[in-house]
TORTORMAR-667565 format. One record per residue (C-alpha): chain; x, y, z; residue in three letters; residue number from 1. Coordinates in steps of 0.1 Angstrom, whole numbers, padded with zeros to 4 digits. Example, Ala and Ser with C-alpha at 12.3 -4.5 7.8 and 13.67 -1.06 7.14 Angstrom:
residues 2
<pakol A	east 0123	north -0045	up 0078	selum Ala	pafi 1>;
<pakol A	east 0137	north -0011	up 0071	selum Ser	pafi 2>;
END
This chain:
residues 196
<pakol A	east -0002	north 0001	up 0001	selum Unk	pafi 1>;
<pakol A	east 0014	north 0034	up -0006	selum Unk	pafi 2>;
<pakol A	east 0002	north 0066	up 0011	selum Unk	pafi 3>;
<pakol A	east 0007	north 0101	up -0006	selum Unk	pafi 4>;
<pakol A	east -0001	north 0135	up -0013	selum Unk	pafi 5>;
<pakol A	east 0003	north 0161	up -0044	selum Unk	pafi 6>;
<pakol A	east -0003	north 0191	up -0051	selum Unk	pafi 7>;
<pakol A	east 0005	north 0217	up -0081	selum Unk	pafi 8>;
<pakol A	east 0019	north 0253	up -0081	selum Unk	pafi 9>;
<pakol A	east 0017	north 0279	up -0111	selum Unk	pafi 10>;
<pakol A	east 0041	north 0304	up -0118	selum Unk	pafi 11>;
<pakol A	east 0025	north 0334	up -0142	selum Unk	pafi 12>;
<pakol A	east 0042	north 0365	up -0151	selum Unk	pafi 13>;
<pakol A	east 0025	north 0383	up -0177	selum Unk	pafi 14>;
<pakol A	east 0048	north 0387	up -0208	selum Unk	pafi 15>;
<pakol A	east 0070	north 0364	up -0197	selum Unk	pafi 16>;
<pakol A	east 0064	north 0330	up -0184	selum Unk	pafi 17>;
<pakol A	east 0038	north 0304	up -0173	selum Unk	pafi 18>;
<pakol A	east 0046	north 0277	up -0156	selum Unk	pafi 19>;
<pakol A	east 0032	north 0245	up -0136	selum Unk	pafi 20>;
<pakol A	east 0053	north 0224	up -0114	selum Unk	pafi 21>;
<pakol A	east 0028	north 0193	up -0098	selum Unk	pafi 22>;
<pakol A	east 0045	north 0169	up -0075	selum Unk	pafi 23>;
<pakol A	east 0035	north 0143	up -0060	selum Unk	pafi 24>;
<pakol A	east 0056	north 0129	up -0027	selum Unk	pafi 25>;
<pakol A	east 0051	north 0088	up -0016	selum Unk	pafi 26>;
<pakol A	east 0065	north 0066	up 0002	selum Unk	pafi 27>;
<pakol A	east 0055	north 0025	up 0006	selum Unk	pafi 28>;
<pakol A	east 0041	north 0016	up 0036	selum Unk	pafi 29>;
<pakol A	east 0067	north -0003	up 0060	selum Unk	pafi 30>;
<pakol A	east 0097	north 0017	up 0034	selum Unk	pafi 31>;
<pakol A	east 0123	north 0037	up 0047	selum Unk	pafi 32>;
<pakol A	east 0120	north 0060	up 0017	selum Unk	pafi 33>;
<pakol A	east 0104	north 0089	up 0005	selum Unk	pafi 34>;
<pakol A	east 0099	north 0097	up -0035	selum Unk	pafi 35>;
<pakol A	east 0096	north 0134	up -0049	selum Unk	pafi 36>;
<pakol A	east 0083	north 0128	up -0080	selum Unk	pafi 37>;
<pakol A	east 0080	north 0167	up -0104	selum Unk	pafi 38>;
<pakol A	east 0070	north 0175	up -0135	selum Unk	pafi 39>;
<pakol A	east 0070	north 0210	up -0148	selum Unk	pafi 40>;
<pakol A	east 0055	north 0225	up -0179	selum Unk	pafi 41>;
<pakol A	east 0060	north 0251	up -0199	selum Unk	pafi 42>;
<pakol A	east 0027	north 0270	up -0209	selum Unk	pafi 43>;
<pakol A	east 0039	north 0302	up -0222	selum Unk	pafi 44>;
<pakol A	east 0044	north 0305	up -0258	selum Unk	pafi 45>;
<pakol A	east 0085	north 0313	up -0258	selum Unk	pafi 46>;
<pakol A	east 0111	north 0289	up -0244	selum Unk	pafi 47>;
<pakol A	east 0117	north 0294	up -0207	selum Unk	pafi 48>;
<pakol A	east 0145	north 0288	up -0183	selum Unk	pafi 49>;
<pakol A	east 0140	north 0266	up -0155	selum Unk	pafi 50>;
<pakol A	east 0159	north 0269	up -0122	selum Unk	pafi 51>;
<pakol A	east 0148	north 0234	up -0097	selum Unk	pafi 52>;
<pakol A	east 0164	north 0228	up -0063	selum Unk	pafi 53>;
<pakol A	east 0165	north 0204	up -0038	selum Unk	pafi 54>;
<pakol A	east 0180	north 0219	up -0011	selum Unk	pafi 55>;
<pakol A	east 0176	north 0183	up 0018	selum Unk	pafi 56>;
<pakol A	east 0197	north 0197	up 0050	selum Unk	pafi 57>;
<pakol A	east 0207	north 0169	up 0074	selum Unk	pafi 58>;
<pakol A	east 0223	north 0165	up 0104	selum Unk	pafi 59>;
<pakol A	east 0236	north 0149	up 0135	selum Unk	pafi 60>;
<pakol A	east 0230	north 0117	up 0137	selum Unk	pafi 61>;
<pakol A	east 0237	north 0114	up 0101	selum Unk	pafi 62>;
<pakol A	east 0265	north 0144	up 0099	selum Unk	pafi 63>;
<pakol A	east 0297	north 0134	up 0123	selum Unk	pafi 64>;
<pakol A	east 0332	north 0136	up 0124	selum Unk	pafi 65>;
<pakol A	east 0326	north 0094	up 0114	selum Unk	pafi 66>;
<pakol A	east 0303	north 0099	up 0088	selum Unk	pafi 67>;
<pakol A	east 0312	north 0090	up 0055	selum Unk	pafi 68>;
<pakol A	east 0301	north 0106	up 0024	selum Unk	pafi 69>;
<pakol A	east 0298	north 0086	up -0009	selum Unk	pafi 70>;
<pakol A	east 0297	north 0111	up -0037	selum Unk	pafi 71>;
<pakol A	east 0299	north 0097	up -0076	selum Unk	pafi 72>;
<pakol A	east 0326	north 0121	up -0084	selum Unk	pafi 73>;
<pakol A	east 0360	north 0122	up -0084	selum Unk	pafi 74>;
<pakol A	east 0367	north 0157	up -0087	selum Unk	pafi 75>;
<pakol A	east 0350	north 0189	up -0072	selum Unk	pafi 76>;
<pakol A	east 0353	north 0229	up -0076	selum Unk	pafi 77>;
<pakol A	east 0344	north 0254	up -0052	selum Unk	pafi 78>;
<pakol A	east 0317	north 0286	up -0065	selum Unk	pafi 79>;
<pakol A	east 0344	north 0300	up -0082	selum Unk	pafi 80>;
<pakol A	east 0353	north 0271	up -0099	selum Unk	pafi 81>;
<pakol A	east 0390	north 0262	up -0080	selum Unk	pafi 82>;
<pakol A	east 0394	north 0229	up -0072	selum Unk	pafi 83>;
<pakol A	east 0388	north 0213	up -0040	selum Unk	pafi 84>;
<pakol A	east 0403	north 0181	up -0024	selum Unk	pafi 85>;
<pakol A	east 0389	north 0161	up 0005	selum Unk	pafi 86>;
<pakol A	east 0354	north 0171	up -0005	selum Unk	pafi 87>;
<pakol A	east 0337	north 0141	up 0013	selum Unk	pafi 88>;
<pakol A	east 0350	north 0150	up 0043	selum Unk	pafi 89>;
<pakol A	east 0335	north 0153	up 0075	selum Unk	pafi 90>;
<pakol A	east 0344	north 0171	up 0107	selum Unk	pafi 91>;
<pakol A	east 0332	north 0175	up 0142	selum Unk	pafi 92>;
<pakol A	east 0316	north 0213	up 0150	selum Unk	pafi 93>;
<pakol A	east 0338	north 0240	up 0151	selum Unk	pafi 94>;
<pakol A	east 0339	north 0273	up 0168	selum Unk	pafi 95>;
<pakol A	east 0339	north 0296	up 0137	selum Unk	pafi 96>;
<pakol A	east 0336	north 0283	up 0106	selum Unk	pafi 97>;
<pakol A	east 0325	north 0297	up 0071	selum Unk	pafi 98>;
<pakol A	east 0303	north 0280	up 0046	selum Unk	pafi 99>;
<pakol A	east 0315	north 0259	up 0019	selum Unk	pafi 100>;
<pakol A	east 0301	north 0257	up -0010	selum Unk	pafi 101>;
<pakol A	east 0314	north 0226	up -0032	selum Unk	pafi 102>;
<pakol A	east 0303	north 0213	up -0072	selum Unk	pafi 103>;
<pakol A	east 0312	north 0174	up -0072	selum Unk	pafi 104>;
<pakol A	east 0313	north 0165	up -0111	selum Unk	pafi 105>;
<pakol A	east 0294	north 0138	up -0115	selum Unk	pafi 106>;
<pakol A	east 0288	north 0118	up -0145	selum Unk	pafi 107>;
<pakol A	east 0262	north 0135	up -0164	selum Unk	pafi 108>;
<pakol A	east 0247	north 0105	up -0182	selum Unk	pafi 109>;
<pakol A	east 0212	north 0085	up -0181	selum Unk	pafi 110>;
<pakol A	east 0215	north 0067	up -0148	selum Unk	pafi 111>;
<pakol A	east 0209	north 0070	up -0114	selum Unk	pafi 112>;
<pakol A	east 0232	north 0089	up -0089	selum Unk	pafi 113>;
<pakol A	east 0235	north 0076	up -0056	selum Unk	pafi 114>;
<pakol A	east 0243	north 0094	up -0025	selum Unk	pafi 115>;
<pakol A	east 0257	north 0078	up 0002	selum Unk	pafi 116>;
<pakol A	east 0259	north 0090	up 0037	selum Unk	pafi 117>;
<pakol A	east 0270	north 0065	up 0062	selum Unk	pafi 118>;
<pakol A	east 0278	north 0067	up 0094	selum Unk	pafi 119>;
<pakol A	east 0291	north 0037	up 0110	selum Unk	pafi 120>;
<pakol A	east 0282	north 0041	up 0150	selum Unk	pafi 121>;
<pakol A	east 0249	north 0045	up 0143	selum Unk	pafi 122>;
<pakol A	east 0228	north 0011	up 0150	selum Unk	pafi 123>;
<pakol A	east 0244	north -0021	up 0155	selum Unk	pafi 124>;
<pakol A	east 0263	north -0023	up 0118	selum Unk	pafi 125>;
<pakol A	east 0253	north 0018	up 0110	selum Unk	pafi 126>;
<pakol A	east 0231	north 0030	up 0088	selum Unk	pafi 127>;
<pakol A	east 0229	north 0051	up 0057	selum Unk	pafi 128>;
<pakol A	east 0210	north 0084	up 0043	selum Unk	pafi 129>;
<pakol A	east 0205	north 0080	up 0006	selum Unk	pafi 130>;
<pakol A	east 0197	north 0095	up -0019	selum Unk	pafi 131>;
<pakol A	east 0187	north 0082	up -0055	selum Unk	pafi 132>;
<pakol A	east 0183	north 0104	up -0085	selum Unk	pafi 133>;
<pakol A	east 0187	north 0106	up -0125	selum Unk	pafi 134>;
<pakol A	east 0221	north 0129	up -0131	selum Unk	pafi 135>;
<pakol A	east 0203	north 0133	up -0166	selum Unk	pafi 136>;
<pakol A	east 0178	north 0154	up -0153	selum Unk	pafi 137>;
<pakol A	east 0197	north 0168	up -0130	selum Unk	pafi 138>;
<pakol A	east 0229	north 0170	up -0137	selum Unk	pafi 139>;
<pakol A	east 0248	north 0194	up -0115	selum Unk	pafi 140>;
<pakol A	east 0250	north 0186	up -0075	selum Unk	pafi 141>;
<pakol A	east 0264	north 0211	up -0048	selum Unk	pafi 142>;
<pakol A	east 0270	north 0202	up -0014	selum Unk	pafi 143>;
<pakol A	east 0271	north 0231	up 0012	selum Unk	pafi 144>;
<pakol A	east 0292	north 0225	up 0047	selum Unk	pafi 145>;
<pakol A	east 0280	north 0245	up 0075	selum Unk	pafi 146>;
<pakol A	east 0296	north 0230	up 0107	selum Unk	pafi 147>;
<pakol A	east 0300	north 0260	up 0127	selum Unk	pafi 148>;
<pakol A	east 0286	north 0247	up 0167	selum Unk	pafi 149>;
<pakol A	east 0251	north 0248	up 0171	selum Unk	pafi 150>;
<pakol A	east 0245	north 0250	up 0135	selum Unk	pafi 151>;
<pakol A	east 0261	north 0218	up 0124	selum Unk	pafi 152>;
<pakol A	east 0244	north 0209	up 0093	selum Unk	pafi 153>;
<pakol A	east 0251	north 0195	up 0057	selum Unk	pafi 154>;
<pakol A	east 0231	north 0197	up 0027	selum Unk	pafi 155>;
<pakol A	east 0228	north 0178	up -0006	selum Unk	pafi 156>;
<pakol A	east 0214	north 0197	up -0034	selum Unk	pafi 157>;
<pakol A	east 0208	north 0182	up -0067	selum Unk	pafi 158>;
<pakol A	east 0196	north 0204	up -0090	selum Unk	pafi 159>;
<pakol A	east 0196	north 0218	up -0129	selum Unk	pafi 160>;
<pakol A	east 0227	north 0244	up -0122	selum Unk	pafi 161>;
<pakol A	east 0247	north 0259	up -0098	selum Unk	pafi 162>;
<pakol A	east 0248	north 0285	up -0071	selum Unk	pafi 163>;
<pakol A	east 0257	north 0314	up -0098	selum Unk	pafi 164>;
<pakol A	east 0229	north 0330	up -0102	selum Unk	pafi 165>;
<pakol A	east 0208	north 0329	up -0132	selum Unk	pafi 166>;
<pakol A	east 0232	north 0353	up -0155	selum Unk	pafi 167>;
<pakol A	east 0256	north 0335	up -0147	selum Unk	pafi 168>;
<pakol A	east 0242	north 0300	up -0154	selum Unk	pafi 169>;
<pakol A	east 0227	north 0311	up -0182	selum Unk	pafi 170>;
<pakol A	east 0263	north 0329	up -0201	selum Unk	pafi 171>;
<pakol A	east 0279	north 0291	up -0186	selum Unk	pafi 172>;
<pakol A	east 0252	north 0274	up -0207	selum Unk	pafi 173>;
<pakol A	east 0239	north 0253	up -0179	selum Unk	pafi 174>;
<pakol A	east 0207	north 0268	up -0178	selum Unk	pafi 175>;
<pakol A	east 0176	north 0239	up -0184	selum Unk	pafi 176>;
<pakol A	east 0155	north 0259	up -0208	selum Unk	pafi 177>;
<pakol A	east 0116	north 0239	up -0219	selum Unk	pafi 178>;
<pakol A	east 0103	north 0250	up -0254	selum Unk	pafi 179>;
<pakol A	east 0066	north 0256	up -0256	selum Unk	pafi 180>;
<pakol A	east 0044	north 0229	up -0238	selum Unk	pafi 181>;
<pakol A	east 0079	north 0209	up -0229	selum Unk	pafi 182>;
<pakol A	east 0077	north 0187	up -0201	selum Unk	pafi 183>;
<pakol A	east 0105	north 0181	up -0176	selum Unk	pafi 184>;
<pakol A	east 0101	north 0151	up -0151	selum Unk	pafi 185>;
<pakol A	east 0123	north 0147	up -0122	selum Unk	pafi 186>;
<pakol A	east 0122	north 0123	up -0095	selum Unk	pafi 187>;
<pakol A	east 0141	north 0119	up -0061	selum Unk	pafi 188>;
<pakol A	east 0143	north 0089	up -0035	selum Unk	pafi 189>;
<pakol A	east 0153	north 0097	up 0000	selum Unk	pafi 190>;
<pakol A	east 0156	north 0065	up 0025	selum Unk	pafi 191>;
<pakol A	east 0173	north 0052	up 0054	selum Unk	pafi 192>;
<pakol A	east 0190	north 0019	up 0054	selum Unk	pafi 193>;
<pakol A	east 0210	north -0004	up 0077	selum Unk	pafi 194>;
<pakol A	east 0245	north -0012	up 0066	selum Unk	pafi 195>;
<pakol A	east 0261	north -0045	up 0069	selum Unk	pafi 196>;
END
């Protein structure tokens, strides 16, 4: 049996855009995951950009110095395009720290990207937060680290572009464009699983 909730939001700016987002959030009873399915349709007459971001914040106990962040990427850059080393490493909370914005360079193909946040100290055999989505429809990933004491949060954000703002993303060719009556569909699953 599956429980679900649906909703619809329309964004209309006269002479500019007419976009409709339909969302369905569901879960199979007895399963430890949520599925978010979105469809965005351009009901306007002209091609329009779509900026879609799934901002998923995680904290303690999944975020800890013992946790392991596993991303299907070997390299990453910061918001300015500079290489970042040890981008999957987590730490303890720190007294004074700046936020980190990291873009792992994942393989963009028509396949599932699996992000795993694993804490070996939870439960008898460890627990994982697992995020699964298509890297074809959400080709960019942002990791936001803010390990300041009393905040201590890690955000995992699959989306259609990066954090440079509309103009920069458009100029850099990272904007998804929807033609007249065109629809883009995305699917994101977030679950918890025991590890052996």
